[in-house]
Backbone as XML, in Angstrom:
<?xml version="1.0"?>
<chain id="A" units="angstrom">
  <residue number="1" name="MET">
    <atom name="N" x="125.506" y="100.537" z="189.256"/>
    <atom name="CA" x="126.965" y="100.535" z="189.272"/>
    <atom name="C" x="127.448" y="100.237" z="187.818"/>
  </residue>
  <residue number="2" name="MET">
    <atom name="N" x="128.362" y="101.024" z="187.284"/>
    <atom name="CA" x="128.907" y="100.767" z="185.988"/>
    <atom name="C" x="129.824" y="99.617" z="185.861"/>
  </residue>
  <residue number="3" name="SER">
    <atom name="N" x="129.736" y="98.861" z="184.820"/>
    <atom name="CA" x="130.603" y="97.786" z="184.554"/>
    <atom name="C" x="132.017" y="98.326" z="184.073"/>
  </residue>
  <residue number="4" name="THR">
    <atom name="N" x="132.933" y="97.554" z="184.398"/>
    <atom name="CA" x="134.344" y="97.923" z="183.915"/>
    <atom name="C" x="134.569" y="97.502" z="182.495"/>
  </residue>
  <residue number="5" name="GLU">
    <atom name="N" x="133.720" y="96.544" z="182.017"/>
    <atom name="CA" x="133.839" y="95.995" z="180.728"/>
    <atom name="C" x="133.444" y="97.105" z="179.700"/>
  </residue>
  <residue number="6" name="ARG">
    <atom name="N" x="134.342" y="97.465" z="178.653"/>
    <atom name="CA" x="134.003" y="98.461" z="177.788"/>
    <atom name="C" x="133.523" y="97.879" z="176.431"/>
  </residue>
  <residue number="7" name="LYS">
    <atom name="N" x="132.644" y="98.642" z="175.748"/>
    <atom name="CA" x="132.200" y="98.332" z="174.393"/>
    <atom name="C" x="132.346" y="99.432" z="173.416"/>
  </residue>
  <residue number="8" name="LEU">
    <atom name="N" x="132.584" y="99.130" z="172.166"/>
    <atom name="CA" x="132.653" y="100.151" z="171.151"/>
    <atom name="C" x="131.378" y="99.900" z="170.298"/>
  </residue>
  <residue number="9" name="VAL">
    <atom name="N" x="130.549" y="101.035" z="170.383"/>
    <atom name="CA" x="129.250" y="100.951" z="169.698"/>
    <atom name="C" x="129.485" y="101.843" z="168.331"/>
  </residue>
  <residue number="10" name="ILE">
    <atom name="N" x="129.311" y="101.215" z="167.195"/>
    <atom name="CA" x="129.469" y="101.801" z="165.889"/>
    <atom name="C" x="128.054" y="101.919" z="165.330"/>
  </residue>
  <residue number="11" name="ILE">
    <atom name="N" x="127.673" y="103.206" z="165.026"/>
    <atom name="CA" x="126.321" y="103.524" z="164.658"/>
    <atom name="C" x="126.349" y="104.211" z="163.316"/>
  </residue>
  <residue number="12" name="ILE">
    <atom name="N" x="125.801" y="103.630" z="162.299"/>
    <atom name="CA" x="125.800" y="104.246" z="160.920"/>
    <atom name="C" x="124.370" y="104.736" z="160.662"/>
  </residue>
  <residue number="13" name="VAL">
    <atom name="N" x="124.187" y="106.042" z="160.515"/>
    <atom name="CA" x="122.874" y="106.713" z="160.363"/>
    <atom name="C" x="123.010" y="107.711" z="159.259"/>
  </residue>
  <residue number="14" name="SER">
    <atom name="N" x="121.842" y="108.155" z="158.778"/>
    <atom name="CA" x="121.785" y="109.274" z="157.840"/>
    <atom name="C" x="122.334" y="110.547" z="158.511"/>
  </residue>
  <residue number="15" name="ASP">
    <atom name="N" x="122.838" y="111.410" z="157.745"/>
    <atom name="CA" x="123.289" y="112.781" z="158.342"/>
    <atom name="C" x="122.270" y="113.512" z="159.037"/>
  </residue>
  <residue number="16" name="GLU">
    <atom name="N" x="121.080" y="113.397" z="158.520"/>
    <atom name="CA" x="119.838" y="114.095" z="159.159"/>
    <atom name="C" x="119.501" y="113.509" z="160.552"/>
  </residue>
  <residue number="17" name="ASP">
    <atom name="N" x="119.559" y="112.123" z="160.634"/>
    <atom name="CA" x="119.359" y="111.486" z="161.939"/>
    <atom name="C" x="120.491" y="111.772" z="162.895"/>
  </residue>
  <residue number="18" name="ALA">
    <atom name="N" x="121.810" y="111.845" z="162.412"/>
    <atom name="CA" x="122.922" y="112.055" z="163.236"/>
    <atom name="C" x="122.794" y="113.493" z="163.832"/>
  </residue>
  <residue number="19" name="ASP">
    <atom name="N" x="122.273" y="114.482" z="163.080"/>
    <atom name="CA" x="122.131" y="115.868" z="163.629"/>
    <atom name="C" x="121.314" y="115.877" z="164.821"/>
  </residue>
  <residue number="20" name="ARG">
    <atom name="N" x="120.370" y="114.922" z="164.990"/>
    <atom name="CA" x="119.451" y="114.864" z="166.198"/>
    <atom name="C" x="120.091" y="113.904" z="167.306"/>
  </residue>
  <residue number="21" name="LEU">
    <atom name="N" x="120.725" y="112.852" z="166.817"/>
    <atom name="CA" x="121.261" y="111.853" z="167.623"/>
    <atom name="C" x="122.439" y="112.253" z="168.609"/>
  </residue>
  <residue number="22" name="ILE">
    <atom name="N" x="123.419" y="112.875" z="167.873"/>
    <atom name="CA" x="124.630" y="113.239" z="168.590"/>
    <atom name="C" x="124.461" y="114.187" z="169.681"/>
  </residue>
  <residue number="23" name="PRO">
    <atom name="N" x="123.728" y="115.311" z="169.578"/>
    <atom name="CA" x="123.582" y="116.198" z="170.682"/>
    <atom name="C" x="122.836" y="115.529" z="171.844"/>
  </residue>
  <residue number="24" name="LEU">
    <atom name="N" x="121.903" y="114.608" z="171.582"/>
    <atom name="CA" x="121.204" y="113.860" z="172.540"/>
    <atom name="C" x="122.091" y="112.925" z="173.365"/>
  </residue>
  <residue number="25" name="MET">
    <atom name="N" x="123.023" y="112.291" z="172.607"/>
    <atom name="CA" x="124.017" y="111.444" z="173.280"/>
    <atom name="C" x="124.906" y="112.233" z="174.179"/>
  </residue>
  <residue number="26" name="VAL">
    <atom name="N" x="125.486" y="113.348" z="173.669"/>
    <atom name="CA" x="126.336" y="114.148" z="174.531"/>
    <atom name="C" x="125.589" y="114.632" z="175.711"/>
  </residue>
  <residue number="27" name="LYS">
    <atom name="N" x="124.388" y="115.016" z="175.549"/>
    <atom name="CA" x="123.558" y="115.603" z="176.659"/>
    <atom name="C" x="123.413" y="114.531" z="177.761"/>
  </residue>
  <residue number="28" name="GLN">
    <atom name="N" x="123.302" y="113.245" z="177.355"/>
    <atom name="CA" x="123.263" y="112.131" z="178.339"/>
    <atom name="C" x="124.533" y="111.666" z="178.932"/>
  </residue>
  <residue number="29" name="GLY">
    <atom name="N" x="125.605" y="112.284" z="178.376"/>
    <atom name="CA" x="126.979" y="111.964" z="178.929"/>
    <atom name="C" x="127.557" y="110.790" z="178.181"/>
  </residue>
  <residue number="30" name="LEU">
    <atom name="N" x="127.054" y="110.488" z="176.977"/>
    <atom name="CA" x="127.614" y="109.351" z="176.225"/>
    <atom name="C" x="128.461" y="109.964" z="175.174"/>
  </residue>
  <residue number="31" name="PRO">
    <atom name="N" x="129.774" y="109.440" z="175.052"/>
    <atom name="CA" x="130.646" y="109.957" z="174.082"/>
    <atom name="C" x="130.195" y="109.741" z="172.656"/>
  </residue>
  <residue number="32" name="ALA">
    <atom name="N" x="130.499" y="110.610" z="171.772"/>
    <atom name="CA" x="130.146" y="110.520" z="170.331"/>
    <atom name="C" x="131.176" y="111.128" z="169.455"/>
  </residue>
  <residue number="33" name="THR">
    <atom name="N" x="131.809" y="110.278" z="168.635"/>
    <atom name="CA" x="132.744" y="110.774" z="167.599"/>
    <atom name="C" x="132.173" y="110.569" z="166.223"/>
  </residue>
  <residue number="34" name="LYS">
    <atom name="N" x="131.995" y="111.703" z="165.514"/>
    <atom name="CA" x="131.320" y="111.658" z="164.273"/>
    <atom name="C" x="132.454" y="111.545" z="163.095"/>
  </residue>
  <residue number="35" name="ILE">
    <atom name="N" x="132.020" y="110.541" z="162.231"/>
    <atom name="CA" x="132.823" y="110.344" z="161.011"/>
    <atom name="C" x="131.908" y="110.428" z="159.795"/>
  </residue>
  <residue number="36" name="GLY">
    <atom name="N" x="132.188" y="111.294" z="158.874"/>
    <atom name="CA" x="131.428" y="111.306" z="157.621"/>
    <atom name="C" x="131.565" y="110.126" z="156.717"/>
  </residue>
  <residue number="37" name="SER">
    <atom name="N" x="130.579" y="109.554" z="156.138"/>
    <atom name="CA" x="130.608" y="108.432" z="155.365"/>
    <atom name="C" x="129.527" y="108.519" z="154.253"/>
  </residue>
  <residue number="38" name="THR">
    <atom name="N" x="129.668" y="107.737" z="153.193"/>
    <atom name="CA" x="128.648" y="107.706" z="152.124"/>
    <atom name="C" x="128.332" y="106.287" z="151.802"/>
  </residue>
  <residue number="39" name="GLY">
    <atom name="N" x="127.094" y="106.039" z="151.470"/>
    <atom name="CA" x="126.726" y="104.681" z="151.066"/>
    <atom name="C" x="125.273" y="104.603" z="150.731"/>
  </residue>
  <residue number="40" name="GLY">
    <atom name="N" x="124.848" y="103.409" z="150.438"/>
    <atom name="CA" x="123.404" y="103.171" z="150.132"/>
    <atom name="C" x="123.044" y="103.452" z="148.752"/>
  </residue>
  <residue number="41" name="PHE">
    <atom name="N" x="121.741" y="103.089" z="148.506"/>
    <atom name="CA" x="121.179" y="103.235" z="147.133"/>
    <atom name="C" x="121.206" y="104.595" z="146.637"/>
  </residue>
  <residue number="42" name="LEU">
    <atom name="N" x="120.952" y="105.666" z="147.347"/>
    <atom name="CA" x="120.881" y="106.976" z="146.945"/>
    <atom name="C" x="122.136" y="107.780" z="146.983"/>
  </residue>
  <residue number="43" name="ARG">
    <atom name="N" x="123.192" y="107.169" z="147.541"/>
    <atom name="CA" x="124.465" y="107.825" z="147.770"/>
    <atom name="C" x="124.298" y="109.111" z="148.550"/>
  </residue>
  <residue number="44" name="ARG">
    <atom name="N" x="123.370" y="109.203" z="149.501"/>
    <atom name="CA" x="123.361" y="110.228" z="150.316"/>
    <atom name="C" x="124.357" y="110.171" z="151.391"/>
  </residue>
  <residue number="45" name="GLY">
    <atom name="N" x="124.637" y="111.332" z="152.154"/>
    <atom name="CA" x="125.564" y="111.412" z="153.145"/>
    <atom name="C" x="125.108" y="110.592" z="154.467"/>
  </residue>
  <residue number="46" name="ASN">
    <atom name="N" x="126.006" y="109.828" z="154.913"/>
    <atom name="CA" x="125.815" y="109.100" z="156.184"/>
    <atom name="C" x="126.737" y="109.604" z="157.128"/>
  </residue>
  <residue number="47" name="THR">
    <atom name="N" x="126.567" y="109.265" z="158.386"/>
    <atom name="CA" x="127.435" y="109.574" z="159.506"/>
    <atom name="C" x="127.677" y="108.278" z="160.264"/>
  </residue>
  <residue number="48" name="THR">
    <atom name="N" x="128.984" y="107.939" z="160.483"/>
    <atom name="CA" x="129.267" y="106.859" z="161.384"/>
    <atom name="C" x="129.661" y="107.451" z="162.731"/>
  </residue>
  <residue number="49" name="VAL">
    <atom name="N" x="128.970" y="107.045" z="163.818"/>
    <atom name="CA" x="129.217" y="107.443" z="165.121"/>
    <atom name="C" x="129.983" y="106.416" z="165.970"/>
  </residue>
  <residue number="50" name="LEU">
    <atom name="N" x="131.024" y="106.759" z="166.533"/>
    <atom name="CA" x="131.696" y="105.904" z="167.377"/>
    <atom name="C" x="131.455" y="106.289" z="168.812"/>
  </residue>
  <residue number="51" name="SER">
    <atom name="N" x="131.191" y="105.318" z="169.633"/>
    <atom name="CA" x="130.935" y="105.633" z="171.108"/>
    <atom name="C" x="131.552" y="104.451" z="171.956"/>
  </residue>
  <residue number="52" name="GLY">
    <atom name="N" x="132.556" y="104.844" z="172.731"/>
    <atom name="CA" x="133.123" y="103.852" z="173.680"/>
    <atom name="C" x="132.496" y="104.041" z="175.026"/>
  </residue>
  <residue number="53" name="VAL">
    <atom name="N" x="131.798" y="103.031" z="175.424"/>
    <atom name="CA" x="130.948" y="103.093" z="176.695"/>
    <atom name="C" x="131.156" y="101.822" z="177.508"/>
  </residue>
  <residue number="54" name="ASP">
    <atom name="N" x="130.781" y="101.978" z="178.748"/>
    <atom name="CA" x="130.726" y="100.824" z="179.627"/>
    <atom name="C" x="129.700" y="99.929" z="179.116"/>
  </residue>
  <residue number="55" name="ALA">
    <atom name="N" x="129.847" y="98.564" z="179.305"/>
    <atom name="CA" x="128.876" y="97.607" z="178.852"/>
    <atom name="C" x="127.482" y="97.904" z="179.319"/>
  </residue>
  <residue number="56" name="GLY">
    <atom name="N" x="127.279" y="98.450" z="180.542"/>
    <atom name="CA" x="126.003" y="98.709" z="181.082"/>
    <atom name="C" x="125.303" y="99.907" z="180.361"/>
  </residue>
  <residue number="57" name="GLU">
    <atom name="N" x="126.012" y="100.748" z="179.644"/>
    <atom name="CA" x="125.474" y="101.797" z="178.950"/>
    <atom name="C" x="125.006" y="101.475" z="177.511"/>
  </residue>
  <residue number="58" name="VAL">
    <atom name="N" x="125.346" y="100.337" z="177.045"/>
    <atom name="CA" x="124.901" y="99.954" z="175.653"/>
    <atom name="C" x="123.407" y="100.013" z="175.422"/>
  </residue>
  <residue number="59" name="PRO">
    <atom name="N" x="122.652" y="99.470" z="176.362"/>
    <atom name="CA" x="121.204" y="99.601" z="176.195"/>
    <atom name="C" x="120.668" y="101.019" z="176.073"/>
  </residue>
  <residue number="60" name="ALA">
    <atom name="N" x="121.296" y="101.915" z="176.786"/>
    <atom name="CA" x="120.853" y="103.392" z="176.615"/>
    <atom name="C" x="121.161" y="103.917" z="175.312"/>
  </residue>
  <residue number="61" name="VAL">
    <atom name="N" x="122.299" y="103.593" z="174.851"/>
    <atom name="CA" x="122.741" y="104.010" z="173.364"/>
    <atom name="C" x="121.696" y="103.459" z="172.438"/>
  </residue>
  <residue number="62" name="ILE">
    <atom name="N" x="121.501" y="102.188" z="172.455"/>
    <atom name="CA" x="120.567" y="101.582" z="171.416"/>
    <atom name="C" x="119.175" y="102.106" z="171.567"/>
  </residue>
  <residue number="63" name="SER">
    <atom name="N" x="118.711" y="102.326" z="172.757"/>
    <atom name="CA" x="117.375" y="102.898" z="172.970"/>
    <atom name="C" x="117.327" y="104.217" z="172.287"/>
  </residue>
  <residue number="64" name="LEU">
    <atom name="N" x="118.312" y="105.145" z="172.490"/>
    <atom name="CA" x="118.326" y="106.371" z="171.844"/>
    <atom name="C" x="118.408" y="106.390" z="170.341"/>
  </residue>
  <residue number="65" name="VAL">
    <atom name="N" x="119.161" y="105.398" z="169.885"/>
    <atom name="CA" x="119.209" y="105.229" z="168.384"/>
    <atom name="C" x="117.846" y="104.775" z="167.849"/>
  </residue>
  <residue number="66" name="ARG">
    <atom name="N" x="117.181" y="103.800" z="168.466"/>
    <atom name="CA" x="115.886" y="103.355" z="168.092"/>
    <atom name="C" x="114.894" y="104.566" z="168.066"/>
  </residue>
  <residue number="67" name="ARG">
    <atom name="N" x="114.927" y="105.394" z="169.101"/>
    <atom name="CA" x="114.006" y="106.438" z="169.208"/>
    <atom name="C" x="114.229" y="107.547" z="168.110"/>
  </residue>
  <residue number="68" name="GLU">
    <atom name="N" x="115.434" y="107.890" z="167.854"/>
    <atom name="CA" x="115.813" y="109.057" z="167.014"/>
    <atom name="C" x="116.080" y="108.686" z="165.564"/>
  </residue>
  <residue number="69" name="CYS">
    <atom name="N" x="116.306" y="107.455" z="165.211"/>
    <atom name="CA" x="116.737" y="107.062" z="163.895"/>
    <atom name="C" x="115.755" y="106.080" z="163.236"/>
  </residue>
  <residue number="70" name="ARG">
    <atom name="N" x="114.533" y="106.410" z="163.135"/>
    <atom name="CA" x="113.546" y="105.549" z="162.474"/>
    <atom name="C" x="113.544" y="105.540" z="161.033"/>
  </residue>
  <residue number="71" name="ALA">
    <atom name="N" x="113.391" y="104.339" z="160.456"/>
    <atom name="CA" x="113.334" y="104.193" z="158.997"/>
    <atom name="C" x="112.060" y="104.838" z="158.533"/>
  </residue>
  <residue number="72" name="ARG">
    <atom name="N" x="112.140" y="105.393" z="157.248"/>
    <atom name="CA" x="110.891" y="105.977" z="156.625"/>
    <atom name="C" x="111.055" y="105.851" z="155.127"/>
  </residue>
  <residue number="73" name="THR">
    <atom name="N" x="110.015" y="106.140" z="154.470"/>
    <atom name="CA" x="110.095" y="106.083" z="152.905"/>
    <atom name="C" x="110.083" y="107.439" z="152.369"/>
  </residue>
  <residue number="74" name="GLU">
    <atom name="N" x="110.606" y="107.500" z="151.164"/>
    <atom name="CA" x="110.616" y="108.778" z="150.505"/>
    <atom name="C" x="110.561" y="108.385" z="148.943"/>
  </residue>
  <residue number="75" name="THR">
    <atom name="N" x="109.948" y="109.305" z="148.211"/>
    <atom name="CA" x="109.893" y="109.160" z="146.728"/>
    <atom name="C" x="111.157" y="109.724" z="146.093"/>
  </residue>
  <residue number="76" name="ALA">
    <atom name="N" x="111.789" y="109.013" z="145.279"/>
    <atom name="CA" x="112.992" y="109.444" z="144.585"/>
    <atom name="C" x="112.936" y="109.040" z="143.109"/>
  </residue>
  <residue number="77" name="LEU">
    <atom name="N" x="113.590" y="109.786" z="142.246"/>
    <atom name="CA" x="113.654" y="109.340" z="140.837"/>
    <atom name="C" x="114.900" y="108.501" z="140.609"/>
  </residue>
  <residue number="78" name="LEU">
    <atom name="N" x="114.649" y="107.413" z="139.884"/>
    <atom name="CA" x="115.768" y="106.564" z="139.455"/>
    <atom name="C" x="116.522" y="107.228" z="138.437"/>
  </residue>
  <residue number="79" name="PRO">
    <atom name="N" x="117.869" y="107.158" z="138.475"/>
    <atom name="CA" x="118.613" y="107.686" z="137.288"/>
    <atom name="C" x="118.285" y="107.119" z="135.965"/>
  </residue>
  <residue number="80" name="ALA">
    <atom name="N" x="118.473" y="107.792" z="134.855"/>
    <atom name="CA" x="118.154" y="107.330" z="133.562"/>
    <atom name="C" x="118.914" y="106.051" z="133.270"/>
  </residue>
  <residue number="81" name="ALA">
    <atom name="N" x="118.349" y="105.187" z="132.388"/>
    <atom name="CA" x="119.046" y="103.917" z="132.059"/>
    <atom name="C" x="120.316" y="104.207" z="131.371"/>
  </residue>
  <residue number="82" name="PRO">
    <atom name="N" x="121.273" y="103.291" z="131.498"/>
    <atom name="CA" x="122.619" y="103.434" z="130.840"/>
    <atom name="C" x="122.473" y="103.397" z="129.314"/>
  </residue>
  <residue number="83" name="PHE">
    <atom name="N" x="121.349" y="103.074" z="128.775"/>
    <atom name="CA" x="121.158" y="103.058" z="127.340"/>
    <atom name="C" x="120.061" y="104.018" z="126.977"/>
  </residue>
  <residue number="84" name="PRO">
    <atom name="N" x="120.440" y="105.325" z="126.748"/>
    <atom name="CA" x="119.498" y="106.369" z="126.373"/>
    <atom name="C" x="118.646" y="106.091" z="125.132"/>
  </residue>
  <residue number="85" name="GLU">
    <atom name="N" x="119.272" y="105.279" z="124.260"/>
    <atom name="CA" x="118.553" y="104.966" z="123.016"/>
    <atom name="C" x="117.171" y="104.185" z="123.232"/>
  </residue>
  <residue number="86" name="LEU">
    <atom name="N" x="117.056" y="103.600" z="124.460"/>
    <atom name="CA" x="115.861" y="102.865" z="124.715"/>
    <atom name="C" x="114.753" y="103.797" z="125.079"/>
  </residue>
  <residue number="87" name="GLY">
    <atom name="N" x="115.021" y="105.093" z="125.325"/>
    <atom name="CA" x="113.961" y="106.072" z="125.681"/>
    <atom name="C" x="113.295" y="105.863" z="126.980"/>
  </residue>
  <residue number="88" name="LEU">
    <atom name="N" x="113.902" y="105.220" z="127.889"/>
    <atom name="CA" x="113.167" y="104.880" z="129.140"/>
    <atom name="C" x="113.272" y="106.244" z="130.013"/>
  </residue>
  <residue number="89" name="ILE">
    <atom name="N" x="112.168" y="106.562" z="130.570"/>
    <atom name="CA" x="111.985" y="107.821" z="131.310"/>
    <atom name="C" x="112.160" y="107.373" z="132.811"/>
  </residue>
  <residue number="90" name="PRO">
    <atom name="N" x="112.881" y="108.190" z="133.531"/>
    <atom name="CA" x="113.062" y="107.911" z="135.052"/>
    <atom name="C" x="111.719" y="107.960" z="135.636"/>
  </residue>
  <residue number="91" name="ALA">
    <atom name="N" x="111.407" y="106.947" z="136.511"/>
    <atom name="CA" x="110.164" y="106.897" z="137.264"/>
    <atom name="C" x="110.366" y="107.015" z="138.728"/>
  </residue>
  <residue number="92" name="PRO">
    <atom name="N" x="109.411" y="107.659" z="139.376"/>
    <atom name="CA" x="109.501" y="107.839" z="140.802"/>
    <atom name="C" x="109.376" y="106.436" z="141.484"/>
  </residue>
  <residue number="93" name="VAL">
    <atom name="N" x="110.152" y="106.229" z="142.578"/>
    <atom name="CA" x="110.186" y="104.959" z="143.274"/>
    <atom name="C" x="110.188" y="105.330" z="144.752"/>
  </residue>
  <residue number="94" name="GLU">
    <atom name="N" x="109.487" y="104.556" z="145.514"/>
    <atom name="CA" x="109.535" y="104.750" z="146.934"/>
    <atom name="C" x="110.757" y="104.017" z="147.536"/>
  </residue>
  <residue number="95" name="VAL">
    <atom name="N" x="111.714" y="104.682" z="148.326"/>
    <atom name="CA" x="112.890" y="104.121" z="148.847"/>
    <atom name="C" x="112.907" y="104.278" z="150.357"/>
  </residue>
  <residue number="96" name="ARG">
    <atom name="N" x="113.494" y="103.316" z="151.037"/>
    <atom name="CA" x="113.655" y="103.479" z="152.442"/>
    <atom name="C" x="114.811" y="104.281" z="152.795"/>
  </residue>
  <residue number="97" name="ILE">
    <atom name="N" x="114.606" y="105.289" z="153.658"/>
    <atom name="CA" x="115.744" y="106.121" z="154.157"/>
    <atom name="C" x="115.744" y="106.040" z="155.656"/>
  </residue>
  <residue number="98" name="GLY">
    <atom name="N" x="116.758" y="106.604" z="156.222"/>
    <atom name="CA" x="116.848" y="106.616" z="157.691"/>
    <atom name="C" x="117.163" y="105.260" z="158.298"/>
  </residue>
  <residue number="99" name="GLY">
    <atom name="N" x="116.799" y="105.065" z="159.563"/>
    <atom name="CA" x="117.060" y="103.873" z="160.249"/>
    <atom name="C" x="118.534" y="103.878" z="160.639"/>
  </residue>
  <residue number="100" name="ALA">
    <atom name="N" x="119.048" y="102.810" z="161.140"/>
    <atom name="CA" x="120.401" y="102.762" z="161.633"/>
    <atom name="C" x="120.899" y="101.358" z="161.529"/>
  </residue>
  <residue number="101" name="VAL">
    <atom name="N" x="122.227" y="101.320" z="161.420"/>
    <atom name="CA" x="122.866" y="99.949" z="161.655"/>
    <atom name="C" x="123.840" y="100.157" z="162.803"/>
  </residue>
  <residue number="102" name="VAL">
    <atom name="N" x="123.735" y="99.219" z="163.806"/>
    <atom name="CA" x="124.531" y="99.305" z="165.006"/>
    <atom name="C" x="125.342" y="98.063" z="165.222"/>
  </residue>
  <residue number="103" name="PHE">
    <atom name="N" x="126.670" y="98.310" z="165.419"/>
    <atom name="CA" x="127.568" y="97.151" z="165.821"/>
    <atom name="C" x="127.962" y="97.461" z="167.214"/>
  </residue>
  <residue number="104" name="VAL">
    <atom name="N" x="128.031" y="96.325" z="168.014"/>
    <atom name="CA" x="128.667" y="96.489" z="169.385"/>
    <atom name="C" x="129.708" y="95.520" z="169.465"/>
  </residue>
  <residue number="105" name="LEU">
    <atom name="N" x="130.901" y="96.040" z="169.715"/>
    <atom name="CA" x="132.145" y="95.273" z="169.744"/>
    <atom name="C" x="132.861" y="95.377" z="171.108"/>
  </residue>
  <residue number="106" name="PRO">
    <atom name="N" x="133.522" y="94.204" z="171.514"/>
    <atom name="CA" x="134.129" y="94.221" z="172.731"/>
    <atom name="C" x="135.500" y="95.111" z="172.613"/>
  </residue>
  <residue number="107" name="VAL">
    <atom name="N" x="135.878" y="95.674" z="173.651"/>
    <atom name="CA" x="137.080" y="96.469" z="173.665"/>
    <atom name="C" x="138.132" y="95.823" z="174.684"/>
  </residue>
  <residue number="108" name="ASP">
    <atom name="N" x="139.279" y="95.452" z="173.981"/>
    <atom name="CA" x="140.327" y="94.781" z="174.778"/>
    <atom name="C" x="141.074" y="95.861" z="175.612"/>
  </residue>
  <residue number="109" name="ARG">
    <atom name="N" x="141.224" y="97.053" z="175.067"/>
    <atom name="CA" x="141.994" y="98.025" z="175.780"/>
    <atom name="C" x="141.390" y="99.439" z="175.461"/>
  </residue>
  <residue number="110" name="PHE">
    <atom name="N" x="141.255" y="100.265" z="176.403"/>
    <atom name="CA" x="140.713" y="101.620" z="176.323"/>
    <atom name="C" x="141.610" y="102.609" z="177.088"/>
  </residue>
  <residue number="111" name="GLU">
    <atom name="N" x="142.098" y="103.624" z="176.370"/>
    <atom name="CA" x="142.931" y="104.672" z="177.064"/>
    <atom name="C" x="142.360" y="105.969" z="176.623"/>
  </residue>
  <residue number="112" name="LYS">
    <atom name="N" x="142.296" y="106.897" z="177.518"/>
    <atom name="CA" x="141.852" y="108.219" z="177.208"/>
    <atom name="C" x="142.997" y="109.208" z="177.803"/>
  </residue>
  <residue number="113" name="THR">
    <atom name="N" x="143.542" y="109.963" z="176.899"/>
    <atom name="CA" x="144.699" y="110.748" z="177.297"/>
    <atom name="C" x="144.315" y="112.253" z="177.303"/>
  </residue>
</chain>
């Protein structure tokens, strides 16, 4: 039985992971509102997904996020130093990409019109 207590799940993921996650959420009947965002070290596109669910559905949302949004590493070039006269050459570095940040917030009021 579904709880009447509502939660707002805020999920911040890479655009690539969101492209897999959102259709799976919708397929499972979980609402998903996509908001484009940017952040992180590489300034790559992120997606913020908002999902208002019954409290009892939160574990299903988190399980799906854990399965579809795994952290991984990728090699990237660091931008050139701000002082070009030093002659520093950009070097490849392994960086962490993917994964997710999830916030679960209580909802005082929920209306769907």
